[in-house]
C-alpha positions in Angstrom: -18.2 11.4 -21.1 -16.3 9.1 -18.7 -13.5 10.8 -16.8 -10.3 8.9 -16.3 -7.2 9.5 -14.2 -3.7 8.0 -14.2 -2.0 7.5 -10.9 1.4 6.2 -9.8 1.0 3.4 -7.2 3.6 0.9 -6.1 5.9 2.3 -8.8 3.5 1.5 -11.6 0.9 3.5 -13.4 -2.8 2.7 -12.9 -5.6 4.1 -15.1 -9.0 4.5 -13.4 -12.3 5.5 -14.9 -14.9 7.4 -12.9 -18.0 5.5 -11.9 -21.2 6.7 -10.3 -21.2 6.2 -6.5 -17.6 5.1 -6.4 -15.0 7.4 -4.8 -11.8 8.0 -6.8 -8.6 7.8 -4.7 -8.2 10.9 -2.5 -5.0 12.5 -1.1 -5.5 10.3 2.0 -5.6 7.2 -0.1 -2.5 8.1 -2.0 -0.7 8.8 1.2 -1.7 5.3 2.4 -0.4 3.7 -0.7 3.1 5.3 -0.8 4.5 3.2 2.1 3.1 -0.2 1.2 5.5 -2.9 -0.1 4.1 -5.5 -2.5 6.4 -8.0 -4.1 5.9 -10.1 -7.3 4.3 -13.5 -6.5 2.8 -12.4 -3.2 -0.9 -13.1 -2.5 -2.6 -9.8 -1.7 -6.1 -8.9 -0.6 -7.5 -5.3 -0.8 -10.4 -5.0 1.6 -12.8 -2.2 0.7 -11.3 -1.9 -2.7 -13.4 1.0 -4.1 -12.1 1.8 -7.6 -9.8 -1.2 -7.3 -6.7 0.9 -7.4 -4.6 -1.0 -4.8 -5.5 -4.4 -6.1 -4.8 -3.4 -9.7 -1.5 -1.9 -8.8 -0.6 -5.0 -6.9 -1.4 -7.1 -9.9 0.6 -4.9 -12.2 3.7 -5.4 -10.1 3.2 -9.2 -10.3 1.2 -10.1 -7.2 -1.9 -12.3 -7.1 -4.6 -9.9 -6.1 -8.0 -10.4 -4.5 -10.4 -7.7 -3.5 -13.7 -7.1 -1.7 -16.1 -4.3 -1.2 -19.6 -4.1 0.3 -20.8 -1.9 -2.5 -21.6 -3.8 -5.8 -21.0 -0.6 -7.7 -17.4 -0.6 -6.4 -16.9 -4.2 -7.3 -18.1 -3.6 -10.9 -15.8 -0.5 -11.2 -12.8 -2.5 -9.9 -13.3 -5.3 -12.4 -13.8 -2.8 -15.2 -10.7 -0.9 -14.2 -8.7 -4.1 -14.0 -9.6 -4.9 -17.6 -8.7 -1.4 -18.6 -5.2 -2.0 -17.1 -4.9 -5.5 -18.6 -4.6 -7.3 -15.3 -6.7 -9.9 -13.6 -8.0 -9.5 -10.0 -10.5 -11.6 -8.1 -13.2 -9.4 -6.6 -16.3 -10.2 -4.5 -19.2 -8.1 -3.1 -18.6 -9.0 0.6 -17.4 -7.7 3.9 -13.8 -7.9 4.9 -12.3 -11.2 3.5 -15.6 -12.5 2.0 -15.3 -16.0 0.6 -11.5 -15.8 0.1 -9.5 -18.2 2.1 -6.1 -17.2 3.5 -3.4 -17.0 4.3 -2.5 -13.7 2.5 1.0 -12.3 2.3 -0.3 -8.7 2.3 -3.6 -7.3 3.7 -4.6 -3.8 2.5 -7.6 -2.0 3.8 -8.1 1.7 3.1 -11.4 1.7 4.9 -13.6 4.5 6.2 -11.4 6.2 8.7 -13.0 9.5 9.8 -15.6 10.6 12.3 -18.2 12.1 10.0 -20.3 15.0 11.4 -23.9 13.9 11.8 -25.0 17.1 9.9 -23.0 15.9 6.9 -24.2 12.3 7.1 -27.8 13.5 7.2 -27.4 15.0 3.8 -26.0 11.9 2.1 -27.9 9.2 0.2 -28.3 6.3 2.7 -26.2 3.9 0.5 -23.4 6.5 0.3 -23.6 7.2 4.0 -23.3 3.5 4.8 -20.2 3.2 2.7 -18.7 6.5 3.9 -19.2 6.4 7.6 -17.0 4.7 10.1 -19.3 4.8 13.1 -19.3 7.0 16.2 -15.5 6.7 16.7 -14.8 6.7 13.0 -12.9 3.4 13.3 -15.4 0.6 13.7 -14.4 -1.0 10.4 -10.7 -1.0 11.3 -11.4 -2.5 14.7 -13.5 -5.3 13.1 -10.7 -5.9 10.5 -8.1 -6.2 13.3 -10.3 -8.9 14.9 -10.8 -10.9 11.7 -7.4 -10.5 10.0 -5.3 -13.0 12.1 -7.2 -16.0 10.7 -6.2 -14.9 7.2 -2.5 -14.3 7.9 0.7 -16.3 8.5 3.9 -15.5 10.4 5.3 -13.4 7.6 2.1 -11.6 6.6 2.0 -7.8 6.6 -1.2 -5.8 7.3 -1.0 -2.2 6.4 -3.2 -0.2 8.8 -4.2 3.4 8.1 -4.9 5.4 11.2 -6.3 8.9 10.9 -6.4 11.5 13.7 -10.0 12.4 12.7 -11.0 9.1 14.4 -10.6 7.6 17.8 -7.1 7.0 16.7 -5.8 6.1 20.2 -8.4 3.3 20.4 -7.3 1.9 17.0 -3.7 1.9 18.0 -4.4 0.2 21.3 -6.4 -2.5 19.5 -3.5 -3.0 17.1 -0.9 -3.2 19.9 -3.0 -5.7 21.7 -2.9 -8.2 18.9 0.0 -7.5 16.6 3.6 -6.4 16.4 3.3 -2.7 15.3 5.7 -0.6 13.3 5.1 2.9 12.2 6.1 3.3 8.5 4.6 6.7 7.5 3.3 9.9 9.0 2.1 13.0 7.3 -0.2 16.0 7.9 -3.2 15.9 5.6 -5.5 18.8 4.6 -9.0 18.2 6.0 -11.8 17.5 3.6 -14.5 20.1 2.8 -17.1 18.4 5.1 -14.7 19.0 8.0 -14.3 22.7 7.2 -18.1 23.0 6.9 -18.6 21.5 10.4 -15.5 22.9 12.1 -17.2 23.5 15.5 -18.1 19.8 15.7 -14.5 18.7 15.0 -12.9 21.3 17.3 -15.1 20.0 20.1 -13.8 16.5 19.4 -10.3 17.9 19.5 -10.9 19.7 22.8 -12.3 16.4 24.2 -9.1 14.5 23.2 -11.1 12.2 20.9 -9.7 13.3 17.5 -7.1 15.9 16.5 -7.1 18.7 14.0 -4.9 21.7 13.9 -4.6 25.0 12.0 -1.3 25.4 10.0 0.5 28.8 9.7 -1.1 29.3 6.3 -4.6 29.2 7.9 -5.5 25.8 6.5 -6.9 23.0 8.8 -5.1 19.7 8.8 -5.2 16.3 10.5 -2.5 13.6 10.7 -2.4 10.4 8.9 -0.3 7.4 10.0 0.4 4.1 8.4 1.4 1.1 10.5 2.8 -2.3 9.3 1.3 -5.0 11.5 2.6 -8.6 11.8 1.5 -11.4 14.0 3.4 -12.3 17.2 4.3 -16.0 17.2 1.7 -17.0 19.9 -1.2 -15.2 18.1 -0.1 -16.6 14.7 -0.3 -20.1 16.1 -3.8 -19.6 17.4 -4.9 -18.0 14.1 -3.6 -21.0 12.1 -5.4 -23.4 14.4 -8.7 -21.8 13.8 -8.2 -21.1 10.0 -10.1 -23.2 7.5 -8.1 -26.2 6.3 -6.9 -25.9 2.7 -8.3 -28.5 0.3 -6.0 -31.5 -0.3 
């Protein structure tokens, strides 16, 4: 029997059906969504859409939503969930922006954002490990997104960047500040996932080295911190991005 959940995202309800190999929204993902602003009529892309929840919610509030994911299972689930919610989204199996041409008003990207202990990765199916892992620093997908996004943005575009203290979060923030105007819009402690608790020595060593950060709350539970930044293009960078962007068909 297919399991379904109903979530409140962007002030609207989204119904999602469980699909094999596709992660349902987690507490981290719901934290990311709570500070995002999407307006009717805006053109939105959801990079790494997974279940499609953000693209579907954007469409439900009147935005024109596109989405990509590298996993064909996720793309199929996102399109199925869009039909379930009676909205249309465009979705491609692709990396980052795929074949979609910008500019977009809003860029969403709840991408892999944790350093995953090698012992945990070794026990995953290779396809799941590829989707789940963010590289040695946990942030390789976010860094690549920051390099690619300007060519798909305009002066008023907003990129909502999730930054998690279970990654090289200082490196992510430095990269963001090098290319964008950066504004912190949300911050929250987040309980760590089971794989962190199961490999606690690994993560405490990362904390001791100043690479990542976890802490033990007074109730004895381990937490990390999640941040959400709103990124916009400085005028000089926006001009360069538009100069290298593909020309729109006449």
